[in-house]
VEXDREN-2710 file (C-alpha; in Angstrom, 1 decimal):
% VEXDREN-2710
k/r/px/py/pz
1/UNK/0.0/0.0/0.0
2/UNK/2.8/2.4/0.8
3/UNK/4.4/1.7/-2.6
4/UNK/1.1/2.3/-4.4
5/UNK/0.6/5.7/-2.5
6/UNK/4.1/6.7/-3.5
7/UNK/3.5/5.9/-7.1
8/UNK/0.2/7.9/-7.0
9/UNK/1.9/10.8/-5.5
10/UNK/4.7/10.8/-8.2
11/UNK/2.1/10.5/-10.9
12/UNK/0.2/13.5/-9.7
13/UNK/3.3/15.7/-9.9
14/UNK/4.0/16.8/-13.6
15/UNK/7.6/17.7/-12.9
16/UNK/8.3/14.4/-11.2
17/UNK/6.6/12.6/-14.0
18/UNK/9.0/14.4/-16.4
19/UNK/12.0/13.4/-14.3
20/UNK/10.9/9.8/-14.3
21/UNK/10.6/9.8/-18.1
22/UNK/14.1/11.1/-18.3
23/UNK/15.4/8.5/-16.0
24/UNK/13.6/5.7/-17.9
25/UNK/15.2/7.0/-21.1
26/UNK/18.7/7.1/-19.5
27/UNK/18.3/3.6/-18.2
28/UNK/17.2/2.2/-21.5
29/UNK/20.1/3.9/-23.3
30/UNK/22.6/2.9/-20.7
31/UNK/21.6/-0.8/-20.7
32/UNK/21.5/-0.9/-24.5
33/UNK/25.0/0.7/-24.7
34/UNK/26.4/-1.6/-22.0
35/UNK/25.0/-4.7/-23.7
36/UNK/26.6/-3.7/-27.0
37/UNK/30.0/-3.1/-25.3
38/UNK/29.9/-6.4/-23.5
39/UNK/29.7/-8.3/-26.7
40/UNK/32.9/-6.6/-27.9
41/UNK/34.8/-6.8/-24.5
42/UNK/37.6/-9.5/-24.7
43/UNK/38.8/-9.1/-21.1
44/UNK/36.2/-8.8/-18.3
45/UNK/37.0/-7.4/-14.9
46/UNK/35.0/-8.3/-11.7
47/UNK/33.0/-5.4/-10.5
48/UNK/34.2/-3.9/-7.2
49/UNK/32.1/-2.7/-4.3
50/UNK/31.0/1.0/-4.1
51/UNK/33.8/1.7/-1.5
52/UNK/36.5/0.8/-4.1
53/UNK/34.7/2.7/-6.9
54/UNK/35.1/6.1/-5.2
55/UNK/37.2/7.6/-7.9
56/UNK/34.8/6.8/-10.7
57/UNK/32.0/9.1/-11.6
58/UNK/29.1/7.9/-9.5
59/UNK/25.8/9.8/-9.1
60/UNK/23.2/8.9/-6.5
61/UNK/19.7/9.1/-8.2
62/UNK/16.1/8.2/-7.4
63/UNK/15.3/4.5/-8.0
64/UNK/14.4/4.1/-11.7
65/UNK/11.3/2.1/-12.7
66/UNK/12.3/-1.5/-13.1
67/UNK/10.8/-4.3/-15.1
68/UNK/11.6/-8.0/-14.6
69/UNK/15.0/-7.4/-12.9
70/UNK/16.0/-5.1/-15.8
71/UNK/18.8/-3.4/-13.8
72/UNK/19.4/-5.3/-10.6
73/UNK/19.7/-9.1/-10.0
74/UNK/18.0/-11.2/-7.4
75/UNK/20.2/-10.2/-4.4
76/UNK/20.2/-6.5/-5.3
77/UNK/23.9/-6.1/-4.8
78/UNK/25.5/-6.2/-8.2
79/UNK/24.7/-4.7/-11.6
80/UNK/23.0/-6.7/-14.3
81/UNK/26.0/-6.7/-16.7
82/UNK/29.6/-7.3/-15.6
83/UNK/31.2/-4.7/-17.8
84/UNK/34.0/-2.1/-17.4
85/UNK/32.6/0.3/-20.0
86/UNK/29.5/2.4/-20.5
87/UNK/26.8/4.0/-18.3
88/UNK/24.5/2.0/-16.1
89/UNK/22.7/2.0/-12.8
90/UNK/24.0/0.0/-9.9
91/UNK/21.9/-0.9/-6.9
92/UNK/23.4/-1.3/-3.4
93/UNK/21.0/-1.7/-0.5
94/UNK/18.3/1.0/-0.8
95/UNK/20.4/3.4/-3.0
96/UNK/20.7/3.6/-6.8
97/UNK/23.9/5.0/-8.4
98/UNK/24.5/6.1/-12.0
99/UNK/28.0/4.8/-12.8
100/UNK/29.9/6.2/-15.7
101/UNK/33.0/4.1/-16.2
102/UNK/35.9/4.7/-18.6
103/UNK/36.4/2.6/-21.6
104/UNK/39.3/0.2/-20.8
105/UNK/40.3/-2.2/-23.5
106/UNK/42.7/-5.2/-23.0
107/UNK/45.1/-3.5/-25.5
108/UNK/45.1/-0.3/-23.2
109/UNK/45.8/-2.5/-20.2
110/UNK/48.6/-4.3/-21.9
111/UNK/50.1/-1.0/-23.1
112/UNK/50.1/0.4/-19.6
113/UNK/51.6/-2.8/-18.2
114/UNK/54.4/-2.6/-20.8
115/UNK/55.1/1.0/-20.0
116/UNK/55.1/0.6/-16.2
117/UNK/55.8/-3.0/-15.4
118/UNK/52.9/-2.9/-12.9
119/UNK/50.5/-5.9/-12.4
120/UNK/47.6/-6.4/-14.7
121/UNK/44.8/-5.7/-12.2
122/UNK/46.7/-2.7/-10.9
123/UNK/46.8/-1.4/-14.5
124/UNK/43.1/-2.0/-15.0
125/UNK/42.2/-0.2/-11.8
126/UNK/44.5/2.8/-12.7
127/UNK/42.9/3.2/-16.0
128/UNK/39.4/3.0/-14.5
129/UNK/40.3/5.6/-11.8
130/UNK/41.8/8.0/-14.4
131/UNK/39.2/7.7/-17.1
132/UNK/41.4/5.7/-19.5
133/UNK/44.1/8.4/-19.6
134/UNK/47.5/6.6/-19.9
135/UNK/49.6/9.5/-18.6
136/UNK/47.3/9.9/-15.6
137/UNK/47.2/6.2/-15.0
138/UNK/51.0/6.1/-14.9
139/UNK/51.0/8.9/-12.3
140/UNK/48.2/7.1/-10.4
141/UNK/50.4/4.0/-10.2
142/UNK/53.4/5.9/-9.1
143/UNK/51.5/7.7/-6.3
144/UNK/49.8/4.5/-5.2
145/UNK/53.1/2.6/-5.3
146/UNK/54.9/5.1/-3.1
147/UNK/52.5/4.3/-0.3
148/UNK/53.4/0.7/-0.4
149/UNK/57.2/1.1/-1.2
150/UNK/58.2/0.6/2.4
151/UNK/56.3/-2.8/2.5
152/UNK/58.0/-3.9/-0.8
153/UNK/61.4/-2.9/0.6
154/UNK/61.2/-5.9/2.9
155/UNK/60.9/-8.4/0.1
156/UNK/64.0/-10.4/-1.1
157/UNK/65.8/-9.2/-4.2
158/UNK/67.8/-12.0/-5.9
159/UNK/67.4/-10.9/-9.5
160/UNK/68.5/-7.7/-11.2
161/UNK/71.2/-6.5/-13.5
162/UNK/74.8/-5.2/-13.5
163/UNK/75.8/-2.2/-15.5
164/UNK/78.8/0.1/-16.1
165/UNK/79.6/3.6/-17.2
166/UNK/82.9/4.7/-18.7
167/UNK/83.7/8.4/-19.1
168/UNK/86.4/9.2/-21.6
169/UNK/88.2/6.0/-20.6
170/UNK/89.5/7.8/-17.5
171/UNK/86.6/7.2/-15.1
172/UNK/84.8/3.9/-14.7
173/UNK/81.9/2.7/-12.7
174/UNK/80.4/-0.8/-12.0
175/UNK/77.1/-1.1/-10.3
176/UNK/74.7/-3.9/-9.2
177/UNK/71.0/-3.3/-8.7
178/UNK/68.7/-6.1/-7.5
179/UNK/65.0/-6.7/-8.0
180/UNK/62.7/-9.7/-7.4
181/UNK/62.0/-11.2/-10.9
182/UNK/63.9/-11.8/-14.0
183/UNK/61.0/-10.3/-16.0
184/UNK/61.6/-6.8/-14.4
185/UNK/65.3/-7.2/-14.6
186/UNK/65.2/-7.4/-18.3
187/UNK/62.8/-4.6/-18.7
188/UNK/63.7/-1.1/-20.0
189/UNK/62.7/0.6/-16.7
190/UNK/65.3/-1.2/-14.6
191/UNK/67.9/-1.0/-17.3
192/UNK/67.5/2.8/-17.4
193/UNK/67.7/2.9/-13.7
194/UNK/71.0/1.0/-13.6
195/UNK/72.5/3.0/-16.4
196/UNK/71.5/6.3/-14.7
197/UNK/72.9/5.1/-11.3
198/UNK/76.2/4.2/-12.9
199/UNK/76.4/7.7/-14.4
200/UNK/75.4/9.2/-11.1
201/UNK/78.4/7.6/-9.4
202/UNK/80.7/8.7/-12.1
203/UNK/79.5/12.3/-11.6
204/UNK/79.8/12.2/-7.8
205/UNK/83.5/12.0/-7.1
206/UNK/83.0/12.3/-3.3
207/UNK/80.6/9.3/-3.0
208/UNK/82.1/6.2/-1.4
209/UNK/79.1/4.5/0.3
210/UNK/75.5/3.5/-0.5
211/UNK/73.9/5.0/2.7
212/UNK/75.3/7.1/5.7
213/UNK/75.0/4.0/7.9
214/UNK/77.7/2.3/5.8
215/UNK/80.3/4.9/6.8
216/UNK/82.8/3.2/9.3
217/UNK/82.5/4.3/12.9
218/UNK/86.2/5.5/13.0
219/UNK/85.4/8.0/10.2
220/UNK/82.3/9.3/12.0
221/UNK/84.3/9.7/15.3
222/UNK/87.1/11.5/13.4
223/UNK/84.5/13.9/11.8
224/UNK/83.0/14.5/15.2
225/UNK/86.4/15.3/16.7
226/UNK/87.2/17.8/14.0
227/UNK/83.8/19.6/14.3
228/UNK/84.0/19.9/18.0
229/UNK/87.3/21.8/17.8
230/UNK/86.0/24.4/15.3
231/UNK/86.3/27.9/16.6
232/UNK/82.8/29.0/15.8
233/UNK/81.5/26.5/18.4
234/UNK/83.8/27.2/21.2
235/UNK/81.5/29.9/22.7
236/UNK/78.3/27.8/22.3
237/UNK/76.7/26.0/25.3
238/UNK/77.6/22.3/25.4
239/UNK/74.1/21.0/24.5
240/UNK/73.9/23.5/21.6
241/UNK/77.4/22.5/20.4
242/UNK/76.4/18.8/20.4
243/UNK/73.3/19.5/18.3
244/UNK/75.2/21.6/15.8
245/UNK/78.0/19.0/15.5
246/UNK/75.5/16.2/14.9
247/UNK/73.8/18.2/12.2
248/UNK/77.1/18.9/10.5
249/UNK/78.2/15.3/10.7
250/UNK/74.9/14.1/9.3
251/UNK/75.4/16.4/6.4
252/UNK/79.0/15.3/5.8
253/UNK/78.0/11.6/5.9
254/UNK/75.1/12.3/3.4
255/UNK/77.7/13.8/1.0
256/UNK/79.5/10.5/1.0
257/UNK/76.3/8.4/0.4
258/UNK/75.0/7.6/-3.0
259/UNK/71.3/7.4/-2.0
260/UNK/71.4/10.9/-0.5
261/UNK/72.7/12.6/-3.7
262/UNK/70.5/14.9/-5.7
263/UNK/69.5/13.0/-8.8
264/UNK/71.6/14.2/-11.8
265/UNK/68.5/14.4/-14.1
266/UNK/66.3/16.2/-11.5
267/UNK/68.1/17.9/-8.7
268/UNK/64.8/18.4/-6.8
269/UNK/64.8/14.6/-6.2
270/UNK/67.4/12.6/-4.1
271/UNK/68.5/9.2/-5.5
272/UNK/66.7/7.2/-2.7
273/UNK/63.3/8.8/-3.6
274/UNK/64.0/8.3/-7.2
275/UNK/64.5/4.5/-6.4
276/UNK/61.2/4.6/-4.4
277/UNK/59.4/6.0/-7.5
278/UNK/60.7/3.2/-9.6
279/UNK/59.6/0.6/-7.0
280/UNK/56.2/2.2/-7.2
281/UNK/56.2/2.0/-11.0
282/UNK/57.3/-1.6/-11.4
283/UNK/55.7/-3.0/-8.3
284/UNK/58.8/-4.8/-7.1
285/UNK/61.4/-4.2/-4.4
286/UNK/64.6/-2.7/-5.7
287/UNK/68.0/-2.6/-3.9
288/UNK/71.1/-0.7/-5.0
289/UNK/73.4/-3.5/-3.9
290/UNK/76.9/-2.2/-4.5
291/UNK/79.1/-0.1/-6.8
292/UNK/82.8/0.6/-7.4
293/UNK/84.5/3.6/-9.1
294/UNK/87.9/3.8/-10.7
295/UNK/89.8/7.0/-11.5
296/UNK/92.6/6.5/-14.0
297/UNK/96.0/6.6/-12.3
298/UNK/94.7/7.6/-8.9
299/UNK/97.4/7.1/-6.3
300/UNK/100.2/7.0/-8.9
301/UNK/102.7/9.8/-9.0
302/UNK/103.1/11.1/-12.5
303/UNK/106.5/12.5/-13.3
304/UNK/106.5/16.0/-14.7
305/UNK/108.7/16.1/-17.8
306/UNK/111.0/18.9/-18.9
307/UNK/112.1/17.7/-22.2
308/UNK/114.8/20.3/-22.7
309/UNK/116.4/19.4/-19.3
310/UNK/116.0/15.7/-20.1
311/UNK/117.9/16.1/-23.4
312/UNK/120.6/18.1/-21.7
313/UNK/121.0/15.5/-19.0
314/UNK/121.3/12.7/-21.5
315/UNK/123.8/14.7/-23.5
316/UNK/125.9/15.3/-20.4
317/UNK/125.7/11.6/-19.4
318/UNK/126.8/10.4/-22.8
319/UNK/129.5/12.7/-24.3
320/UNK/130.2/12.1/-27.9
321/UNK/133.7/10.7/-28.5
322/UNK/135.9/12.5/-31.0
323/UNK/138.3/9.5/-31.3
324/UNK/137.2/6.9/-33.8
325/UNK/137.6/3.4/-32.5
326/UNK/139.6/1.0/-34.7
327/UNK/137.4/-1.7/-36.2
328/UNK/138.3/-5.1/-37.6
329/UNK/138.8/-5.2/-41.4
330/UNK/135.9/-7.6/-41.7
331/UNK/133.5/-5.2/-40.0
332/UNK/134.6/-2.3/-42.2
333/UNK/134.1/-4.5/-45.3
334/UNK/130.5/-5.2/-44.1
335/UNK/129.8/-1.6/-43.8
336/UNK/131.2/-0.9/-47.2
337/UNK/129.1/-3.7/-48.8
338/UNK/125.9/-2.7/-47.1
339/UNK/122.9/-1.9/-49.5
340/UNK/121.9/1.7/-49.7
341/UNK/119.1/2.6/-47.2
342/UNK/115.5/2.3/-48.6
343/UNK/113.6/5.5/-48.9
344/UNK/110.9/5.5/-46.3
345/UNK/108.0/8.0/-46.7
346/UNK/106.6/9.9/-43.9
347/UNK/103.1/8.5/-44.6
348/UNK/104.4/5.0/-44.2
349/UNK/106.1/5.8/-40.9
350/UNK/102.9/7.4/-39.7
351/UNK/100.9/4.3/-40.6
352/UNK/103.3/2.0/-38.8
353/UNK/103.2/4.2/-35.8
354/UNK/99.4/4.2/-35.7
355/UNK/99.3/0.5/-36.0
356/UNK/101.9/-0.4/-33.5
357/UNK/102.1/2.6/-31.2
358/UNK/105.9/2.4/-31.4
359/UNK/108.2/5.5/-31.5
360/UNK/108.7/7.4/-34.7
361/UNK/112.4/6.7/-35.0
362/UNK/111.8/3.0/-34.2
363/UNK/109.2/2.8/-37.0
364/UNK/111.5/4.5/-39.5
365/UNK/114.3/2.1/-38.7
366/UNK/112.0/-0.9/-38.9
367/UNK/110.8/0.1/-42.3
368/UNK/114.4/0.7/-43.5
369/UNK/115.6/-2.7/-42.2
370/UNK/112.6/-4.5/-43.9
371/UNK/112.7/-2.8/-47.2
372/UNK/109.5/-0.8/-46.5
373/UNK/107.4/-3.9/-45.9
374/UNK/104.8/-3.0/-43.4
375/UNK/104.1/-6.5/-42.1
376/UNK/107.7/-7.3/-41.7
377/UNK/108.3/-4.0/-40.0
378/UNK/105.6/-4.8/-37.4
379/UNK/107.3/-8.2/-36.9
380/UNK/110.7/-6.5/-36.6
381/UNK/109.3/-4.1/-33.9
382/UNK/107.8/-7.0/-32.0
383/UNK/111.0/-9.1/-32.0
384/UNK/113.1/-6.0/-31.1
385/UNK/110.7/-5.0/-28.4
386/UNK/110.7/-8.4/-26.7
387/UNK/114.4/-8.1/-25.9
388/UNK/113.8/-4.8/-24.1
389/UNK/110.4/-5.5/-22.5
390/UNK/112.0/-6.2/-19.1
391/UNK/113.8/-2.8/-19.2
392/UNK/110.5/-1.0/-20.1
393/UNK/108.7/-2.7/-17.2
394/UNK/110.6/-0.6/-14.7
395/UNK/109.2/2.7/-16.2
396/UNK/106.3/4.5/-14.6
397/UNK/102.9/3.7/-16.2
398/UNK/100.5/6.4/-15.0
399/UNK/98.4/6.9/-18.1
400/UNK/96.2/4.3/-19.9
401/UNK/92.5/3.5/-19.8
402/UNK/89.6/2.1/-17.8
403/UNK/87.4/-0.5/-19.5
404/UNK/84.5/-2.8/-18.7
405/UNK/82.8/-5.8/-20.0
406/UNK/79.2/-6.9/-19.1
407/UNK/78.0/-10.4/-19.9
408/UNK/74.2/-10.7/-20.2
409/UNK/73.8/-8.1/-17.5
410/UNK/74.6/-10.8/-14.9
411/UNK/78.5/-10.7/-14.8
412/UNK/80.4/-7.4/-14.9
413/UNK/84.1/-6.4/-14.8
414/UNK/85.8/-3.1/-14.4
415/UNK/89.5/-3.0/-15.2
416/UNK/92.4/-0.4/-15.2
417/UNK/95.4/-0.9/-17.4
418/UNK/98.2/1.7/-17.3
419/UNK/100.8/2.7/-19.9
420/UNK/103.2/5.6/-20.1
421/UNK/101.7/8.2/-22.4
422/UNK/98.2/9.4/-23.3
423/UNK/98.9/8.9/-27.0
424/UNK/99.3/5.1/-26.5
425/UNK/96.4/5.1/-24.0
426/UNK/94.0/6.3/-26.7
427/UNK/95.3/4.0/-29.5
428/UNK/93.2/1.2/-30.9
429/UNK/95.8/-1.5/-30.1
430/UNK/95.8/-0.5/-26.4
431/UNK/92.0/-0.3/-26.3
432/UNK/91.8/-3.8/-27.8
433/UNK/94.1/-5.1/-25.1
434/UNK/92.0/-3.6/-22.3
435/UNK/88.8/-4.9/-23.8
436/UNK/90.3/-8.4/-24.2
437/UNK/91.6/-8.3/-20.6
438/UNK/88.1/-7.4/-19.3
439/UNK/86.6/-10.3/-21.2
440/UNK/89.3/-12.6/-19.8
441/UNK/88.3/-11.7/-16.2
442/UNK/84.6/-12.5/-17.0
443/UNK/85.6/-15.8/-18.4
444/UNK/87.7/-16.7/-15.4
445/UNK/85.6/-16.8/-12.3
446/UNK/88.4/-18.2/-10.1
447/UNK/90.7/-15.2/-10.8
448/UNK/90.9/-12.9/-7.8
449/UNK/94.3/-11.1/-8.2
450/UNK/96.4/-9.6/-11.0
451/UNK/99.6/-11.5/-10.3
452/UNK/100.8/-14.2/-7.9
453/UNK/102.8/-11.5/-6.0
454/UNK/99.5/-9.8/-5.1
455/UNK/98.1/-12.9/-3.3
456/UNK/98.2/-12.2/0.5
457/UNK/100.6/-14.4/2.6
458/UNK/97.7/-15.6/4.7
459/UNK/96.1/-17.2/1.6
460/UNK/99.4/-18.8/0.6
461/UNK/99.8/-20.2/4.1
462/UNK/96.3/-21.6/4.1
463/UNK/96.8/-23.3/0.8
464/UNK/100.0/-24.9/2.1
465/UNK/98.3/-26.1/5.3
466/UNK/95.4/-27.7/3.3
467/UNK/97.8/-29.5/1.0
468/UNK/100.0/-30.8/3.8
469/UNK/96.9/-32.5/5.3
470/UNK/95.9/-34.4/2.2
471/UNK/95.7/-38.1/2.8
472/UNK/97.6/-39.0/-0.4
473/UNK/100.7/-37.4/1.0
474/UNK/100.7/-39.0/4.5
475/UNK/103.0/-41.9/3.4
476/UNK/105.4/-39.8/1.5
477/UNK/108.9/-38.8/3.0
478/UNK/109.0/-35.3/4.4
479/UNK/111.3/-33.9/1.7
480/UNK/109.1/-35.4/-1.1
481/UNK/106.0/-34.1/0.6
482/UNK/107.3/-30.5/0.7
483/UNK/108.2/-30.5/-3.0
484/UNK/104.8/-31.9/-3.9
485/UNK/103.1/-29.3/-1.7
486/UNK/105.1/-26.5/-3.3
487/UNK/104.1/-27.6/-6.8
488/UNK/100.5/-27.9/-5.9
489/UNK/100.4/-24.6/-4.1
490/UNK/102.2/-22.9/-7.0
491/UNK/99.6/-24.3/-9.4
492/UNK/96.7/-23.2/-7.2
493/UNK/98.2/-19.7/-6.9
494/UNK/98.5/-19.5/-10.7
495/UNK/94.8/-20.3/-11.0
496/UNK/94.0/-17.2/-8.8
497/UNK/96.2/-14.8/-10.8
498/UNK/95.1/-13.1/-14.0
499/UNK/98.5/-12.9/-15.6
500/UNK/98.9/-16.7/-15.3
501/UNK/95.8/-17.5/-17.3
502/UNK/95.8/-18.9/-20.8
503/UNK/94.6/-16.2/-23.2
504/UNK/91.0/-16.9/-24.3
505/UNK/91.8/-16.0/-27.9
506/UNK/94.9/-18.2/-28.0
507/UNK/95.4/-20.7/-25.2
508/UNK/99.0/-21.3/-26.2
509/UNK/99.8/-17.8/-24.9
510/UNK/99.6/-16.7/-21.2
511/UNK/98.2/-13.2/-20.4
512/UNK/101.6/-12.1/-19.1
513/UNK/103.2/-13.1/-22.4
514/UNK/100.4/-11.3/-24.3
515/UNK/101.2/-8.1/-22.4
516/UNK/104.9/-8.5/-23.2
517/UNK/104.1/-8.8/-26.9
518/UNK/102.0/-5.6/-26.6
519/UNK/104.8/-3.8/-24.8
520/UNK/107.2/-4.8/-27.7
521/UNK/104.7/-3.6/-30.3
522/UNK/103.9/-0.1/-28.7
523/UNK/107.3/0.5/-27.1
524/UNK/105.9/1.4/-23.7
525/UNK/105.6/-0.2/-20.3
526/UNK/102.1/-1.7/-19.6
527/UNK/100.7/-2.6/-16.2
528/UNK/97.4/-4.3/-15.3
529/UNK/96.8/-2.3/-12.2
530/UNK/93.5/-3.6/-10.8
531/UNK/90.1/-5.1/-11.7
532/UNK/86.9/-5.9/-10.0
533/UNK/84.3/-8.6/-10.9
534/UNK/80.6/-8.6/-10.0
535/UNK/78.4/-11.7/-10.3
536/UNK/74.7/-11.0/-9.9
537/UNK/73.3/-12.0/-6.6
538/UNK/76.5/-13.2/-5.1
539/UNK/76.1/-10.8/-2.1
540/UNK/72.4/-11.6/-1.6
541/UNK/72.0/-13.0/2.0
542/UNK/69.9/-16.1/2.7
543/UNK/66.2/-15.3/3.1
544/UNK/66.2/-16.5/6.6
545/UNK/68.5/-13.7/7.6
546/UNK/65.6/-11.2/7.0
547/UNK/67.1/-9.4/4.0
END
């Protein structure tokens, strides 16, 4: 009876009757449009409750006239059609809502997923919330992700990638960044993050640690001691001094930490927040695990050359004798019978110098000795250089280049090789040597040191101890045991040293011999100074440790 009365009252009001007609028309159009779109929808999304649809355009309206469950179903809690597009009424409890949802096609969801790396349902929701606008959906995901970044930060990161950045062959950086899945690690977003982080380290010469907490306690105490003694604090009360000092120390420690640096592409953002934004975008935890930075020649004392003084010193040291020494007749006859010197063009000398890196006069002599044959001249320089390589090895090598090699983004090597001059350091032959040495280190996971001499005495002693305890030596006489142990230890140490490895491009040559050959060819001393090798995930702690 109450319902009939309400209907009579509505019918008696002309304005209300007009409104009802408009609602009926809207309902009919909405249902027809929704049904048409359902037929063309390939990927259906479960309808969410009103609480989760707050960002959609929802209007509360008067209950529209219904006929045979035209809009609502039997339980009155879900819409008739399970669609993610169109305009339709939705009935929850005693209220009706006019819901206008954005058109979200599977192709649009797929595109957003490829752009952001976010989950499929997150992408669908973001598009619904932003009316199908891709740019706004990306921003929505970023903001939504930031709120949950701290939760994601507790998840284990055992995948990821290793990257490098080399600036002008004089500054080199190797960095490892971890994520949770191989899918994300191979995506463009993480690759860009790794590349930018490597560039960030190269541009931040003061950076030595990931976070301020990584700075050793002795450095912190030293900084505190220095600050406490500054004159501008002597007149301050003790409690004020302590606060000022702590603030200054914190600032200093942040200068040393990578994650506290202003991002080089947006100085309004620090690196740690930039990493959080990336976590928000891809929906996985990200950890900047470690990095290393090489500066060419750092710690080496480069000699300043005064060429005029050097020539004068050499002249004084070796005065020219005015007395001609008597020579055997046979020698004089040889000199008389010698063929006239072959004319060597400046262009040929230049070409040989560029190909070998040898000195100009050495190149000219080599061409003269070999009748202008370029290949024979190169061989001549190599053979001549081998006899003087040991002498050259004592000369200071403070120039050179830094190189890197990354294998499948999972193994990375950074290496510094020194020579004597910048001219040789920039030559193709020297560059090829550095590239090959970096590749050699990647291919030799057991290698930890440049040479046997670099291996700590503690490691040598440990190897000897292990060998002496082997069962197969227990029955041997003492003197025999010692010889066998020395041989085994020597072999083991050789396995740990880069210079003792067979060259990957020619296993009949050891790396140390390859370097000697290059010294002979270019005419300068060469030193493999240092290298570092990262293998993805090798520093990831066991999950039970809580990392």
